C-alpha positions as CSV (number, residue, x, y, z in Angstrom):
1,X,0.0,0.0,0.0
2,X,1.3,3.4,-0.9
3,X,1.2,6.0,2.0
4,X,1.5,9.7,1.2
5,X,1.9,12.2,4.1
6,X,1.4,15.9,3.4
7,X,1.2,19.1,5.6
8,X,3.6,17.8,8.2
9,X,5.4,14.6,9.5
10,X,4.3,11.7,11.5
11,X,6.2,8.7,12.9
12,X,6.4,5.4,11.1
13,X,4.5,3.7,14.0
14,X,1.7,6.2,13.5
15,X,1.6,5.5,9.7
16,X,1.5,1.8,10.4
17,X,-1.4,2.3,12.8
18,X,-3.3,4.2,10.1
19,X,-2.6,1.5,7.6
20,X,-4.0,-1.1,10.0
21,X,-7.0,1.1,10.5
22,X,-7.6,1.3,6.8
23,X,-7.4,-2.5,6.4
24,X,-9.8,-2.9,9.3
25,X,-12.4,-0.4,8.0
26,X,-12.3,-1.9,4.5
27,X,-12.0,-5.7,5.0
28,X,-13.7,-6.6,1.7
29,X,-11.8,-4.2,-0.5
30,X,-8.2,-3.7,-1.2
31,X,-6.7,-0.4,-0.1
32,X,-4.3,0.7,-2.8
33,X,-3.2,4.0,-1.2
34,X,-3.6,6.0,1.9
35,X,-3.3,9.8,1.8
36,X,-2.6,11.4,5.2
37,X,-2.8,15.2,5.5
38,X,-1.4,16.5,8.8
39,X,-3.1,19.7,10.1
40,X,-1.6,20.4,13.5
41,X,-2.9,17.9,16.0
42,X,-5.4,16.5,13.5
43,X,-5.1,14.3,10.4
44,X,-7.3,13.8,7.4
45,X,-7.3,10.3,5.9
46,X,-8.2,9.5,2.4
47,X,-8.4,5.8,1.2
48,X,-8.0,4.9,-2.4
49,X,-9.7,1.5,-3.0
50,X,-9.1,-0.9,-5.8
51,X,-12.2,-1.2,-7.9
52,X,-14.0,-4.5,-7.5
53,X,-14.8,-6.7,-10.5
54,X,-18.4,-7.6,-10.8
55,X,-20.7,-9.2,-13.3
56,X,-24.1,-7.7,-14.1
57,X,-27.1,-10.0,-13.4
58,X,-30.3,-9.3,-15.2
59,X,-33.7,-10.9,-15.2
60,X,-34.5,-11.9,-18.8
61,X,-37.5,-13.9,-19.7
62,X,-38.0,-15.0,-16.1
63,X,-34.4,-16.2,-15.5
64,X,-31.6,-14.5,-13.7
65,X,-28.6,-14.4,-16.1
66,X,-25.1,-12.9,-16.1
67,X,-24.5,-13.0,-19.8
68,X,-26.0,-14.5,-22.9
69,X,-22.9,-16.4,-24.2
70,X,-24.5,-19.8,-23.9
71,X,-27.9,-19.0,-25.2
72,X,-29.3,-20.7,-28.3
73,X,-30.5,-18.6,-31.3
74,X,-34.2,-18.8,-30.3
75,X,-33.5,-17.5,-26.8
76,X,-31.3,-14.7,-28.2
77,X,-34.0,-13.7,-30.6
78,X,-36.6,-13.7,-27.8
79,X,-34.5,-11.3,-25.8
80,X,-33.9,-9.0,-28.9
81,X,-37.7,-8.8,-29.4
82,X,-38.5,-7.8,-25.7
83,X,-39.6,-4.3,-24.9
84,X,-36.8,-2.6,-23.0
85,X,-38.0,-0.6,-20.0
86,X,-35.9,2.4,-18.9
87,X,-36.0,4.3,-15.6
88,X,-36.9,8.0,-16.2
């Protein structure tokens, strides 16, 4: 994890404590960087998280599907003829 300190200096032990805090606060994400801005007795922390990969799941013709790669021609044609509803 990259740690950037601006506006002042803090000890390595304090930096390590903020890194541990970042990992505790975001257990399901990967913290790529931690920006620490020192302002007198206070610090501002900014976490930069790695984007999570996800797959889109849609309900098509009554089934929850992630993609249509394995559909046959008839099912693909049925999906193409459906009325697409959009949120206004």
